N, C-alpha and C positions, 0 to 999 in steps of 0.2 A: 637502452636496453628500454623494454617495456614495462606499462603497468596497466594493471585492469582498473578503469574508474570505479568499478561497484564495490569487488572484494580488494583492491588495493594490495595485491599479489604483484610481484616483479620480481623482473632475471631477463637473463639473457637466454631463458627457454621457453617466456611465455610469449605467446604470439594474441594482438589484441586483433580488433575487425573493426570497422570501418567508424562503429559508437566507443571505440577503449573496452569492449569487453573480451574477457578471457572465455575460454571453452567453456568453461563451468560456470559463467555465469550470463551469458549470450542466450544458451536454451528458453531460462526463465523469461528473460525479454523477451525473445520473440516469441515463443510459444503460448505462453503461460499470461506474462504480465496484460495483454488485450481484455482476456476473460474476465481477471483479477480488475480491471477497471471499469469494465461491464457492469461488472457484481456490487464495485465500490458504489456505483452510481445507483445501482437500484437500493442497495441496504439505504444509504443515503433520503432519496426517495423515499421510500416506505414507512424509515421514520418519522416522516413530516407526517405522515398518513396514518400511522398506527393508534389504535385505542386500546391494543391488548397487552398488557404489560410482558406475560412470557415471549409474546413476537417479537417485541420492542428488545429485550434482552437478546435475544437467539441474533436478531440484526445486529446490534449492538457489536453482540462477540465476534461474528463475521466480518465485520469493517475493522476492526482491530487485528484477528487474525491476519487479513489481506495486506493493512498499512503495516504490521510488523513484517511480512514477506516482502513489503514495496519497500522498504528505508533505507535499505543500500541504494533502491535506483534511485529514489529521490535525492538523496543526501547527495549524488552523482551528478544528478541533474538531468536525467533522462527519459524524466517523468511528466504528466501535466497532469495533477490532481482536480478535481473540479472544485477544491480552495485552497487557497496556499496552507501548509504544512499546518502551522502554529494554529489559523485560526480552525481547522477541519479537527485537529486535536482536542482544543479546546470545548468545541462543539458536540464532540464526541462525550466529552466528559460530563457536558452539561445534560444531555442527554441521556447519560448512564444516572446522573443523580436524580432528575427527575424521574425516573420510572423506576430505581429503586425505593424513592421514598412514596410513589403513587402504590410498590406492589403490598 
């Protein structure tokens, strides 16, 4: 019986690819995830140099959205993030607090 690493769907009718992903989870992984990783990296680099609270809030929101989409793939061990998940989430939280206090 196959089981998807991402959504945990299992059954005799479920087929998985070489990465253990079902037909519902595989398209995001192969088609969109690489672009999301690039956007996440850009957002992180931008937050390190940004001076505008509104721009920082937008980058933080974008990073949070991307991470929300990626979380099942990260949990399955299929994604290499710029930094470990707990460290990245803590860093984003600190950035959010910093910019909310400066706004």
